[in-house]
C-alpha positions in Angstrom: 76.9 21.4 -28.0 73.9 23.7 -27.9 74.7 24.9 -31.4 75.1 21.3 -32.7 71.8 20.4 -31.1 70.0 23.2 -32.9 71.5 22.1 -36.2 70.5 18.6 -35.6 66.9 19.8 -35.2 67.0 21.1 -38.8 68.4 17.7 -39.9 65.8 15.8 -38.0 63.0 16.7 -40.4 65.0 14.8 -43.1 65.3 11.7 -41.0 64.3 9.5 -44.0 67.3 10.9 -46.0 69.6 10.3 -43.0 68.3 6.7 -42.8 68.7 6.2 -46.6 72.2 7.7 -46.5 73.2 5.5 -43.6 71.9 2.3 -45.3 73.6 3.2 -48.6 76.8 4.0 -46.7 76.8 0.7 -44.8 76.3 -1.2 -48.1 79.1 0.8 -49.6 81.4 -0.1 -46.7 80.5 -3.8 -46.9 81.3 -3.8 -50.7 84.5 -1.8 -50.1 85.6 -4.3 -47.4 84.7 -7.2 -49.6 86.7 -5.7 -52.5 89.8 -5.4 -50.2 89.3 -9.0 -49.2 89.1 -10.1 -52.8 92.2 -8.1 -53.6 94.0 -9.9 -50.8 92.7 -13.2 -52.1 94.0 -12.4 -55.6 97.5 -11.5 -54.3 97.6 -14.5 -52.0 96.3 -16.9 -54.7 98.3 -15.7 -57.7 101.4 -14.1 -56.3 102.1 -15.7 -52.9 100.8 -19.3 -53.3 99.8 -20.0 -56.9 100.0 -23.7 -56.2 96.9 -23.3 -53.9 94.6 -21.9 -56.7 91.3 -23.8 -56.1 90.1 -25.9 -59.0 87.5 -27.9 -57.1 85.2 -27.3 -54.2 86.8 -27.2 -50.7 85.0 -28.8 -47.8 84.4 -26.7 -44.7 86.2 -28.2 -41.7 84.1 -28.5 -38.6 85.3 -26.3 -35.8 87.4 -24.2 -38.1 88.2 -20.6 -37.1 86.3 -17.7 -38.6 89.3 -16.8 -40.7 89.7 -20.3 -42.1 85.9 -20.5 -42.8 86.2 -17.1 -44.6 89.1 -18.5 -46.7 87.1 -21.7 -47.5 84.1 -19.6 -48.5 86.2 -17.4 -50.8 87.9 -20.4 -52.4 84.5 -22.0 -53.2 83.3 -18.7 -54.6 86.1 -18.3 -57.1 87.0 -22.0 -57.8 86.8 -23.2 -61.4 88.1 -26.3 -63.2 91.4 -24.7 -64.2 93.7 -22.1 -62.6 93.2 -19.7 -65.5 89.4 -20.0 -65.2 89.7 -19.4 -61.4 91.8 -16.3 -62.1 89.2 -15.1 -64.7 86.3 -15.6 -62.3 88.2 -13.7 -59.5 88.8 -10.8 -61.9 85.2 -10.7 -63.0 84.0 -10.8 -59.4 86.4 -7.9 -58.6 85.0 -5.9 -61.5 81.4 -6.6 -60.4 82.2 -5.6 -56.8 83.9 -2.4 -57.8 81.0 -1.4 -60.1 78.5 -2.1 -57.4 80.6 -0.2 -54.8 80.7 2.9 -57.0 77.0 2.7 -57.7 76.4 2.9 -54.0 79.0 5.5 -53.6 77.1 7.7 -56.1 73.7 7.0 -54.4 74.9 7.8 -50.9 76.5 11.0 -52.1 73.3 12.0 -53.9 71.2 11.3 -50.9 73.5 13.3 -48.6 73.6 16.1 -51.3 69.9 16.4 -51.4 69.8 16.6 -47.6 72.5 19.2 -47.6 70.7 21.3 -50.3 67.5 21.2 -48.3 69.3 22.1 -45.1 70.8 25.2 -46.8 67.4 26.1 -48.3 65.7 25.9 -44.9 68.4 27.8 -43.1 68.4 30.6 -45.7 64.6 30.8 -45.7 64.4 31.0 -42.0 67.2 33.6 -41.8 65.6 35.7 -44.5 62.1 35.3 -42.9 63.6 36.3 -39.5 65.4 39.3 -41.0 62.1 40.6 -42.3 60.7 40.7 -38.7 63.6 42.8 -37.3 63.1 46.4 -36.6 64.7 49.2 -38.5 66.9 50.0 -35.6 68.7 46.7 -36.1 69.6 47.5 -39.7 70.8 51.0 -38.7 73.3 49.4 -36.3 74.3 46.3 -38.4 76.3 46.4 -41.6 74.4 45.0 -44.6 77.5 43.0 -45.6 77.6 41.3 -42.3 74.1 40.1 -42.7 74.7 39.0 -46.3 77.8 37.1 -45.3 75.9 35.1 -42.7 73.1 34.3 -45.2 75.5 33.3 -48.0 78.9 32.3 -46.6 78.1 30.9 -43.2 75.2 28.9 -44.4 77.4 27.4 -47.2 80.1 26.5 -44.6 77.4 24.7 -42.5 76.3 22.8 -45.6 79.9 21.7 -46.4 80.4 20.6 -42.8 77.2 18.7 -42.3 76.7 17.0 -45.7 80.1 15.7 -46.5 80.7 15.4 -42.8 77.6 13.4 -42.2 78.5 10.9 -44.9 82.0 10.4 -43.5 80.7 10.2 -39.9 78.5 7.3 -41.1 81.0 5.6 -43.5 84.3 6.0 -41.8 83.5 4.6 -38.3 81.9 1.6 -40.0 85.0 1.3 -42.2 87.2 1.4 -39.2 85.0 -1.1 -37.3 85.1 -3.6 -40.2 88.8 -3.1 -40.8 89.6 -3.4 -37.1 87.5 -6.5 -36.8 89.3 -8.1 -39.8 92.6 -7.2 -38.2 91.6 -8.8 -34.9 90.3 -11.9 -36.7 93.6 -12.3 -38.6 95.8 -11.6 -35.6 94.5 -10.2 -32.3 98.0 -10.2 -30.8 99.3 -7.8 -33.5 96.2 -5.7 -33.2 96.6 -5.0 -29.5 99.7 -3.1 -30.3 97.7 -0.5 -32.3 95.2 0.3 -29.5 97.3 3.3 -28.1 97.1 5.0 -31.5 93.3 5.7 -31.0 93.5 8.0 -27.9 96.6 9.7 -29.1 95.1 10.6 -32.5 91.8 11.7 -30.8 93.7 14.0 -28.4 95.6 15.7 -31.2 92.5 16.1 -33.4 90.5 17.6 -30.5 93.2 20.1 -29.6 93.6 21.2 -33.2 89.8 21.4 -33.6 89.4 23.9 -30.8 92.0 26.2 -32.3 90.5 25.8 -35.7 87.0 26.8 -34.5 88.4 30.0 -32.9 90.1 31.0 -36.1 87.1 30.2 -38.2 85.0 32.6 -36.1 87.5 35.4 -36.9 87.8 34.6 -40.6 84.0 34.5 -41.1 83.7 37.9 -39.4 86.5 39.3 -41.5 85.0 38.2 -44.8 82.0 40.4 -43.9 84.4 43.3 -43.7 85.7 42.5 -47.2 82.1 42.3 -48.5 81.3 45.7 -46.8 84.1 47.5 -48.6 83.1 45.9 -51.9 79.4 46.9 -51.5 80.2 50.4 -50.4 82.6 50.9 -53.4 80.1 49.5 -55.9 77.2 51.6 -54.6 79.3 54.7 -54.5 81.2 54.2 -57.8 80.0 57.6 -59.1 81.4 59.3 -56.0 84.6 57.3 -56.2 85.3 58.3 -59.7 84.2 61.9 -59.2 86.7 62.3 -56.4 89.4 60.3 -58.1 89.5 57.8 -55.2 90.0 54.6 -57.2 93.4 54.0 -55.7 92.2 54.8 -52.2 89.4 52.3 -52.6 91.9 49.7 -53.9 94.1 50.2 -50.9 91.1 49.9 -48.5 90.0 46.7 -50.2 93.5 45.2 -50.2 93.8 46.0 -46.5 90.6 44.2 -45.6 91.4 41.4 -47.9 94.9 41.0 -46.5 93.5 40.6 -43.0 91.1 38.0 -44.3 93.9 36.2 -46.1 96.0 36.1 -42.9 93.2 34.6 -40.9 92.3 32.1 -43.6 96.0 31.1 -43.9 96.2 30.5 -40.1 93.0 28.4 -40.3 94.3 26.4 -43.3 97.6 25.8 -41.5 95.7 24.2 -38.6 93.3 22.3 -40.8 96.0 20.8 -43.1 98.1 19.9 -40.0 95.6 17.5 -38.7 95.7 14.9 -41.5 99.5 14.5 -41.8 99.9 14.4 -38.0 97.3 11.6 -37.6 98.6 9.8 -40.7 102.1 9.9 -39.3 100.9 8.4 -36.1 99.1 5.7 -38.1 102.1 4.9 -40.2 104.4 4.8 -37.1 102.1 2.1 -35.6 101.8 0.4 -38.9 105.6 0.1 -39.2 105.8 -1.3 -35.7 103.2 -3.9 -36.7 105.0 -4.6 -39.9 108.2 -5.2 -38.0 106.7 -7.4 -35.4 104.5 -9.3 -37.9 107.3 -9.7 -40.4 109.5 -11.3 -37.7 106.7 -13.7 -37.0 106.5 -14.7 -40.6 110.2 -15.0 -41.1 110.7 -17.0 -37.9 107.6 -19.2 -38.5 105.8 -18.0 -35.4 102.3 -16.5 -35.3 100.7 -15.5 -38.6 101.6 -17.1 -41.9 102.5 -15.3 -45.1 99.0 -15.3 -46.6 97.4 -14.0 -43.4 100.1 -11.4 -42.9 99.6 -10.1 -46.5 95.8 -9.7 -45.8 96.7 -8.1 -42.5 98.9 -5.5 -44.1 96.2 -4.7 -46.8 93.6 -4.0 -44.1 96.0 -2.2 -41.8 97.0 0.4 -44.4 93.4 0.6 -45.6 92.6 2.0 -42.2 94.7 5.1 -42.8 92.2 6.7 -45.3 89.2 6.5 -42.8 91.5 7.9 -40.1 92.5 10.7 -42.5 88.9 11.4 -43.4 87.7 11.5 -39.8 90.4 14.0 -39.0 89.2 16.2 -41.9 85.6 15.8 -40.9 86.4 17.0 -37.4 88.1 20.1 -38.8 85.2 20.8 -41.2 82.7 20.4 -38.4 84.6 22.9 -36.3 84.5 25.4 -39.2 80.8 24.7 -39.7 80.0 25.1 -36.0 81.8 28.5 -36.0 79.5 29.6 -38.9 76.5 28.1 -37.2 77.2 30.2 -34.1 76.9 33.3 -36.3 73.7 32.0 -38.0 72.0 31.3 -34.7 73.3 34.6 -33.3 71.3 36.3 -36.1 68.2 34.1 -35.6 68.3 34.9 -31.8 68.1 38.7 -32.4 64.6 39.5 -31.0 62.3 41.7 -33.2 61.6 44.9 -31.2 58.4 45.7 -33.1 56.0 42.8 -32.5 52.3 42.4 -32.3 50.6 41.9 -29.0 48.7 38.7 -28.4 45.1 39.6 -29.2 46.1 42.5 -31.5 43.0 43.7 -33.5 42.6 44.5 -37.2 42.4 48.1 -38.0 39.4 48.3 -40.3 40.2 51.6 -42.0 40.9 55.2 -41.5 38.0 57.6 -40.9 38.9 60.2 -38.3 42.4 61.3 -37.3 46.0 60.4 -36.5 47.1 61.6 -33.1 50.5 61.9 -31.4 49.9 62.2 -27.7 52.7 63.3 -25.4 55.2 61.5 -27.7 58.9 61.4 -26.8 61.2 59.1 -28.8 64.9 58.3 -28.3 66.9 56.2 -30.7 68.6 53.2 -29.2 72.1 54.2 -28.1 71.4 57.9 -28.2 71.1 59.9 -25.0 69.2 62.7 -26.6 65.5 62.4 -27.7 64.9 62.8 -31.4 61.3 63.9 -30.6 60.3 65.5 -27.3 56.7 65.9 -25.9 55.0 66.0 -29.3 51.2 66.6 -29.4 49.6 66.8 -32.8 46.5 65.8 -34.7 46.3 65.1 -38.4 42.7 64.9 -39.5 41.4 62.7 -42.3 41.7 64.5 -45.7 44.3 67.0 -44.5 47.5 67.7 -46.3 50.0 68.4 -43.6 53.6 69.4 -44.2 56.6 68.9 -41.8 59.4 71.4 -42.1 62.5 72.1 -40.2 66.3 72.0 -40.4 68.1 68.8 -41.0 67.9 66.6 -37.8 64.8 68.4 -36.5 62.9 65.1 -36.3 60.7 65.1 -39.4 61.5 61.6 -40.6 61.3 60.3 -37.1 57.8 61.9 -36.8 56.4 60.0 -39.8 58.3 56.7 -38.9 56.2 56.4 -35.7 52.9 56.4 -37.7 53.4 53.0 -39.5 55.2 51.8 -36.3 58.6 51.4 -37.7 59.6 52.4 -34.1 57.7 52.4 -30.8 57.5 55.6 -28.9 59.7 55.9 -25.8 56.8 57.8 -24.1 53.3 58.7 -25.1 51.4 57.0 -27.9 50.4 57.2 -31.5 46.7 56.5 -32.4 44.7 56.1 -35.6 41.0 56.6 -35.1 41.6 56.2 -31.4 43.4 52.9 -31.7 46.9 52.8 -30.2 49.1 51.5 -33.1 50.7 49.0 -30.7 47.3 47.4 -30.2 46.6 46.6 -33.9 48.1 44.2 -36.3 51.1 45.4 -38.3 49.6 44.3 -41.6 46.3 46.1 -41.1 48.1 49.3 -39.9 50.6 49.4 -42.7 48.1 48.5 -45.4 46.5 51.9 -44.7 49.8 53.8 -45.4 51.7 54.4 -48.6 55.2 55.7 -48.4 57.6 57.4 -50.8 61.0 57.5 -49.0 63.8 60.0 -49.3 66.1 57.3 -50.8 64.2 55.9 -53.7 64.4 52.1 -53.7 63.6 50.3 -56.9 64.3 46.7 -57.8 66.3 45.2 -60.6 63.3 44.1 -62.6 60.7 45.7 -65.0 58.9 49.0 -64.6 55.7 47.0 -64.3 56.9 44.8 -61.4 58.2 47.9 -59.5 54.9 49.6 -59.7 53.0 46.3 -58.9 55.0 46.2 -55.7 52.3 48.5 -54.3 49.5 46.1 -55.3 50.5 42.7 -56.9 46.9 42.1 -57.9 46.4 45.3 -59.8 45.2 45.3 -63.4 46.9 46.8 -66.4 44.6 49.7 -66.4 45.3 50.4 -62.7 49.1 50.3 -63.4 48.7 52.8 -66.2 46.5 55.0 -64.1 49.0 55.1 -61.2 51.8 55.9 -63.6 49.8 58.6 -65.2 48.8 60.1 -61.8 52.5 60.2 -60.8 53.3 61.9 -64.1 55.5 58.9 -65.0 53.7 57.6 -68.0 55.3 60.1 -70.4 58.8 58.7 -69.9 57.7 55.1 -69.5 56.2 54.9 -73.0 59.5 56.2 -74.4 61.5 53.3 -72.8 62.6 50.5 -75.1 60.1 48.0 -73.8 57.8 50.4 -72.0 56.4 48.9 -68.8 58.4 45.7 -69.5 61.8 47.5 -69.5 64.2 46.3 -66.9 65.5 49.3 -65.1 68.7 47.9 -63.6 70.0 47.7 -60.0 68.5 50.5 -57.9 66.8 51.8 -61.1 70.2 52.8 -62.4 68.9 53.2 -66.0 66.6 56.0 -64.9 67.2 59.5 -63.9 66.6 60.6 -60.3 63.3 62.3 -61.2 62.1 59.2 -63.1 63.0 57.0 -60.1 61.1 59.3 -57.8 58.0 59.3 -59.9 58.0 55.5 -60.2 58.2 55.3 -56.4 55.2 57.6 -56.2 53.3 55.5 -58.8 54.0 52.5 -56.6 52.5 54.2 -53.6 49.5 55.4 -55.6 48.8 51.9 -56.8 48.5 50.8 -53.2 45.7 53.4 -53.0 46.1 53.9 -49.2 44.0 56.4 -47.3 47.2 57.8 -45.7 50.2 58.9 -47.9 53.6 59.8 -46.6 55.9 61.7 -48.9 59.3 61.8 -47.1 61.4 64.4 -49.0 59.4 63.2 -52.1 60.4 66.1 -54.3 63.8 66.8 -53.0 65.6 64.8 -55.7 63.7 66.3 -58.6 64.5 69.1 -61.1 62.1 72.0 -61.3 60.0 70.6 -64.1 59.6 67.1 -62.5 58.9 68.8 -59.2 56.0 70.7 -60.7 54.6 67.5 -62.2 54.8 65.7 -58.9 53.3 68.7 -57.1 50.3 68.7 -59.5 49.9 64.9 -58.8 49.9 65.5 -55.1 47.3 68.2 -55.4 45.1 65.8 -57.4 45.4 63.2 -54.7 44.4 65.2 -51.6 40.7 64.5 -52.0 39.6 62.1 -49.3 43.2 61.2 -48.6 45.5 62.2 -45.7 48.9 63.3 -47.0 51.9 64.0 -44.9 54.7 65.8 -46.8 58.3 66.4 -45.7 60.1 68.9 -47.9 63.1 71.2 -47.6 61.8 73.3 -50.5 59.0 75.4 -48.9 57.7 76.3 -52.3 56.3 72.7 -52.6 54.1 72.9 -49.5 52.6 76.4 -49.5 49.2 75.0 -50.4 49.2 72.5 -47.5 46.3 72.7 -45.0 48.7 72.9 -42.1 52.5 73.1 -41.7 54.2 71.7 -38.6 57.5 73.3 -37.8 60.0 71.1 -35.9 63.2 72.2 -34.3 65.5 70.0 -32.2 62.8 67.4 -31.8 60.1 69.8 -30.6 57.0 71.0 -32.3 57.4 74.8 -32.1 54.9 76.1 -34.7 51.7 75.0 -36.4 49.5 76.7 -39.0 49.0 77.5 -42.6 51.7 79.1 -44.8 50.2 82.6 -44.4 49.6 82.2 -40.7 53.2 81.1 -40.0 54.6 83.9 -42.1 52.6 86.4 -40.0 53.9 84.8 -36.8 57.4 85.8 -37.9 58.9 82.8 -36.2 61.1 79.9 -37.2 59.1 79.2 -40.4 59.4 82.8 -41.5 63.2 82.6 -41.0 63.4 79.3 -43.1 61.2 80.9 -45.7 63.3 84.0 -46.0 66.5 82.0 -46.1 65.3 80.0 -49.1 63.7 82.8 -51.0 66.5 85.2 -50.4 68.9 82.6 -51.8 66.6 81.9 -54.7 66.5 85.7 -55.5 70.2 86.0 -55.2 70.9 83.1 -57.5 
């Protein structure tokens, strides 16, 4: 019920559409019931008792029953001077009623459709907005396909359940109420026999619905597994083909897809069982009523032939609303299972949040300091950084070196507060980064990551990501500073060339230089180059290295590189090993110390000489 209540809060903002849909649905039900009554009148008048076709007005008898009054009103509505004209008028009335009924059918569906589309829009907007607030540690634990499945598949399932379902929850109970009222008006004695059908059908529907919801949870989780295999295979297609693993990937996909099929099949089996079971119950009671009522007609007791014909029409008209309500219950259970996953994601708390009263960081003028910093990743028992104390002064070019896993990337991730320290603190100009707003902190920092991320849009838009308000001249200047302009002008549409998903139409070096141009356009006082030259060939590396040298004036640059040749001109080099800061100094000073840096240096340059 808690999940349903939260969903209804989303729908509450569209109360006017709910009211409109309800009104249109009620009008549709009235017209639908009227059309059934007119059909019953047509059958009774033309087929059962043609001698009773009204050709002149019928007087309403004082004290007549509601049923007799309804018959009299209908007779006066359709009566004409001759039987053929009466029949013609009845046919035209039927046509008009059916046309009006279908107009309102369309309008109620459109109203509910608009509401459903807005619901799915709001849910996806809220989900995506919340995802942006989550910390990096969440995405390291969670599969991308799982998140995508919630945003796409689960939200769509909720839409199906609560748009079509809402219409039917309004229409079908009113239909049932009107039909049941007509049945009791025609013959309350017969109608009492059908009352046991309601709790029996409700019991079966509820039991099936619970099982259906459980299976829906499993199937929605499994589709995320299918999407995960698909995404991994598509992203790694070059590796798949290089290792001739196409058949292995096909088998892996088929395995996940088979499990999904099995879960969906079980869910479908339950969902499709609800309707025939309930309809069988309805038909059974209908046959009982047909047998009892038929005997009354044949023996001349109880209802007459005309009333019994009308009774049968309304009785079997009730089967469709019962069938629809059964389907709605099944769809809502599927939707609630998806809603649980949606709200499960929305309930994940962001670990990196601003304090109340966080201040704006006005700029960067002094130094970045890590004071007694220890950091441990969630779920890891071993610190990634341990008791780090370091100062990076404004205008310095500082390089971080060390073996893989030494803690270099973790070191720089603490500065823009992608993570919070486990112990100690990180400060910029004396301000603890936890005490300032995230936007003011991160606006001071430009980052080029180890894995270059570009978007499937133009070169221009990818560079503009650093500063959406930049001018054309600024874009060109950033590209030129990153030594990217030479290849950009050779592209088919230059800056307006679409570079494909993940920049797939560019080489690795070109992608890296575009990422650097994007960071330069932001023009931050602090620049982090995380393995920024590790993906480049020698020529491209030299170009980027020259660009970095040009940028050090009045800018603080933190460089991570495995190739020590790229950071020999750094003001200081920090050597990390096993999460500890073990050496600090210039290139020459560290070589003289004959420590870890010297060993790394000799390993690389001995290899280079050998090659």
